[in-house]
C-alpha positions as CSV (number, residue, x, y, z in Angstrom):
1,M,164.3,68.1,84.3
2,N,162.1,69.0,81.4
3,R,159.7,71.9,81.6
4,P,156.5,69.9,82.3
5,H,158.2,68.0,85.1
6,R,159.6,71.2,86.5
7,A,156.2,72.9,86.5
8,A,154.7,69.9,88.3
9,A,157.4,70.0,90.9
10,I,156.7,73.8,91.5
11,R,153.0,73.1,91.9
12,M,153.7,70.3,94.3
13,Q,156.0,72.5,96.4
14,Q,153.4,75.3,96.4
15,A,150.7,72.8,97.5
16,E,152.9,71.6,100.3
17,R,153.5,75.2,101.5
18,D,149.7,75.9,101.4
19,A,149.0,72.8,103.4
20,M,151.4,73.8,106.2
21,P,149.6,75.5,109.1
22,S,150.2,79.2,109.2
23,P,152.0,80.4,112.4
24,D,149.8,82.0,115.0
25,P,149.9,85.8,115.0
26,P,151.6,87.4,118.0
27,S,149.4,88.1,120.9
28,F,149.6,90.9,123.5
29,T,148.0,91.1,127.0
30,K,146.4,94.3,128.1
31,A,149.4,95.3,130.2
32,E,151.8,94.6,127.3
33,W,149.7,96.6,124.9
34,E,149.4,99.5,127.3
35,A,153.2,99.5,127.7
36,K,153.6,99.7,123.9
37,L,151.1,102.6,123.7
38,A,152.8,104.4,126.5
39,A,156.1,104.2,124.7
40,E,154.8,106.0,121.7
41,E,155.4,109.7,121.4
42,V,152.3,111.8,121.5
43,D,152.0,115.5,120.4
44,R,150.4,116.6,123.6
45,P,149.6,120.2,122.5
46,S,147.8,118.9,119.4
47,L,145.9,116.3,121.5
48,N,144.8,119.1,123.9
49,K,143.5,121.2,121.1
50,L,141.5,118.2,119.9
51,V,139.9,117.9,123.3
52,M,139.2,121.6,123.6
53,D,137.7,121.6,120.1
54,Y,135.3,118.9,121.1
55,L,134.3,120.6,124.4
56,V,133.7,123.9,122.8
57,I,131.7,122.6,119.8
58,E,129.6,120.3,121.9
59,G,128.9,123.1,124.4
60,Y,130.5,121.8,127.6
61,K,131.4,125.2,129.1
62,E,132.5,124.2,132.6
63,A,134.6,121.4,131.2
64,A,136.2,123.7,128.7
65,E,137.0,126.2,131.4
66,A,138.5,123.6,133.6
67,F,140.5,122.0,130.8
68,S,141.7,125.4,129.7
69,Q,143.1,126.1,133.2
70,E,144.7,122.6,133.4
71,S,146.2,122.5,129.9
72,G,146.8,126.1,129.1
73,V,144.8,125.8,125.8
74,S,142.6,128.7,124.9
75,P,139.0,127.9,124.0
76,G,139.3,130.2,121.0
77,V,135.8,131.7,121.5
78,E,134.0,133.7,124.1
79,L,132.7,131.2,126.7
80,S,129.5,133.1,127.0
81,T,128.5,131.9,123.5
82,I,128.8,128.3,124.8
83,T,126.4,129.1,127.6
84,V,123.7,130.2,125.1
85,R,124.2,127.1,123.1
86,M,124.0,124.9,126.2
87,V,120.7,126.5,127.2
88,I,119.2,125.9,123.7
89,R,120.5,122.3,123.6
90,Q,119.1,121.6,127.0
91,A,115.7,122.9,126.0
92,I,115.7,120.6,123.0
93,Q,116.7,117.6,125.0
94,E,113.9,118.3,127.5
95,G,111.3,118.6,124.7
96,R,110.9,122.3,125.0
97,I,111.3,123.0,121.3
98,G,109.4,126.3,121.3
99,D,111.6,127.7,124.1
100,A,114.7,126.7,122.0
101,M,113.4,128.3,118.9
102,R,112.6,131.6,120.7
103,D,116.2,131.6,122.2
104,V,117.6,131.0,118.7
105,A,115.5,133.9,117.3
106,D,116.8,136.1,120.1
107,L,120.3,135.1,119.2
108,D,119.9,135.7,115.4
109,R,116.6,135.2,113.5
110,D,118.6,134.4,110.3
111,I,119.7,131.1,111.8
112,L,116.2,129.6,111.2
113,L,115.2,131.8,108.3
114,N,118.3,130.6,106.3
115,N,117.9,126.9,107.2
116,P,114.5,125.7,106.0
117,T,115.4,122.0,106.6
118,L,116.4,122.8,110.2
119,L,113.1,124.7,110.7
120,F,111.2,121.7,109.3
121,H,113.0,119.3,111.6
122,L,112.2,121.6,114.6
123,H,108.6,121.7,113.7
124,Q,108.6,117.9,113.2
125,Q,110.0,117.6,116.7
126,I,107.2,119.8,118.1
127,L,104.8,117.4,116.4
128,I,106.5,114.5,118.0
129,E,106.3,116.1,121.4
130,L,102.5,116.7,121.0
131,I,102.1,113.0,120.0
132,R,104.2,112.0,123.0
133,V,101.8,113.6,125.4
134,G,98.7,112.3,123.6
135,K,97.5,115.6,122.1
136,T,96.2,114.1,118.9
137,G,94.0,116.9,117.8
138,A,96.7,119.6,118.4
139,A,99.2,117.3,116.6
140,L,97.1,117.0,113.5
141,E,96.4,120.7,113.4
142,F,100.0,121.6,113.8
143,A,101.0,119.1,111.1
144,V,98.5,120.7,108.7
145,N,99.5,124.3,109.4
146,H,103.3,124.0,109.8
147,L,104.6,120.8,108.2
148,A,102.3,119.8,105.3
149,P,102.8,123.0,103.3
150,T,106.6,122.6,103.4
151,A,106.5,118.9,102.7
152,S,104.2,119.3,99.7
153,S,106.1,122.2,98.2
154,A,109.3,120.2,98.0
155,P,108.3,116.7,96.9
156,E,111.9,115.9,95.8
157,S,113.1,116.3,99.4
158,S,112.7,113.8,102.3
159,H,110.3,116.1,104.2
160,L,107.1,114.3,103.0
161,A,108.4,110.9,104.0
162,E,109.6,112.3,107.4
163,L,106.1,113.8,108.0
164,E,104.4,110.5,107.0
165,A,106.7,108.6,109.4
166,T,105.9,111.0,112.2
167,L,102.1,110.8,111.7
168,T,102.4,107.0,111.7
169,L,102.9,107.3,115.5
170,L,99.2,108.2,115.7
171,A,98.2,104.9,114.3
172,F,99.4,103.0,117.4
173,D,98.0,102.7,120.9
174,H,101.5,102.4,122.3
175,P,103.8,104.2,119.7
176,A,106.8,104.0,122.0
177,D,106.7,100.2,121.9
178,A,109.3,99.2,119.3
179,D,107.8,95.8,118.9
180,E,104.5,97.4,118.0
181,C,105.4,100.6,116.2
182,P,108.0,100.6,113.4
183,V,108.8,104.3,114.0
184,A,109.1,104.1,117.8
185,S,112.6,105.4,117.6
186,L,111.2,108.9,117.0
187,L,110.2,108.9,120.6
188,L,113.6,108.0,121.9
189,P,116.0,110.5,123.5
190,S,118.4,110.0,120.6
191,Q,115.8,111.8,118.3
192,R,115.9,114.9,120.5
193,Q,119.7,114.6,120.6
194,K,119.9,114.5,116.8
195,I,117.8,117.7,116.5
196,A,119.8,119.4,119.2
197,S,123.1,118.6,117.3
198,E,121.6,119.9,114.1
199,L,120.6,123.1,115.7
200,N,123.9,123.4,117.5
201,A,125.8,123.1,114.2
202,A,123.6,125.8,112.6
203,I,124.4,128.2,115.4
204,L,128.1,127.5,115.1
205,A,128.0,128.0,111.4
206,N,126.2,131.3,111.9
207,Q,129.1,132.4,114.3
208,S,131.7,131.3,111.7
209,Q,132.9,128.5,113.9
210,E,133.6,124.8,113.1
211,T,130.4,122.8,113.2
212,M,131.8,119.3,113.8
213,P,134.4,118.3,116.4
214,R,137.4,116.5,115.0
215,L,137.7,114.0,117.8
216,P,134.9,111.6,116.7
217,G,136.5,111.4,113.3
218,L,139.8,110.6,114.8
219,L,138.1,107.9,116.9
220,R,136.6,106.4,113.7
221,K,140.1,106.2,112.2
222,V,141.4,104.5,115.3
223,L,138.7,101.8,115.1
224,W,139.3,101.3,111.4
225,A,143.1,100.9,112.1
226,E,142.3,98.3,114.8
227,K,140.2,96.4,112.3
228,Q,143.1,96.3,109.8
229,L,145.6,95.4,112.5
230,E,143.6,92.5,114.0
231,E,144.4,90.4,110.9
232,K,148.1,90.4,111.9
233,V,148.1,90.4,115.7
234,H,145.9,89.7,118.7
235,F,145.7,92.8,121.0
236,P,143.3,94.6,123.3
237,H,140.6,96.6,121.5
238,M,139.4,100.0,122.7
239,S,135.8,100.1,124.0
240,V,133.9,103.0,122.5
241,M,131.6,103.1,125.4
242,D,134.2,103.7,128.2
243,A,137.5,104.2,126.2
244,E,139.0,101.3,128.1
245,L,141.2,98.6,126.5
246,K,139.5,95.2,126.7
247,E,141.7,92.1,127.2
248,P,141.8,90.0,124.0
249,S,140.4,86.5,124.2
250,G,143.0,83.8,124.6
251,A,145.9,86.3,125.2
252,S,148.4,84.7,127.5
253,G,151.4,86.7,126.7
254,S,153.4,88.3,123.9
255,S,155.1,86.2,121.3
256,S,156.7,89.2,119.6
257,S,158.5,92.2,121.1
């Protein structure tokens, strides 16, 4: 066969292979997938340290104490320091920003003095809380005295935009209504949680501790790995909300062991 004919034959064979339906990837039910996961060896001590790391950094003192007794893993810090952070976090989550700032100052004034961005965000949250309860006059006065000077002195930062977004809440009769106000998310509990986490990280850094737990990063890697694997196999995916495996759609049994 001459070269042109041979090339044409190769192209025809390739086209025939491309036209053939690809085999369905193997599929696993929830029970089958759980059995596979259970068969994998897990470094239990390392896993326990990850859990303790999360409990300590996030400030769950009672859970850390219970887990330490159950697993034998040391918290690595004085649990009394967790109590202080929990009180401060709770104050932020309840909207008592002034109380939280006083507690931080009692702990170490340098935490706020050395973190101007954190201090600005705490003042911004005070402004949000004033707007939340309808104290428009007090909110404007607070913004002028505590936020505007910082925002105007650092135009290259995001402070000015953050201040403008917060003041936008005043332009709406119902600022908490997301359909009406474009910055209504500032009034959600998640905003308080964000500030609480930022302050918690600053306290941990001041105490020469890790500021971010490793467990959420590991979870993100698990979700990424699931995304890569789903191109090759149907399997139950882990729900981030409740850490439960969800049965894959159409899974009727394993076609691969």
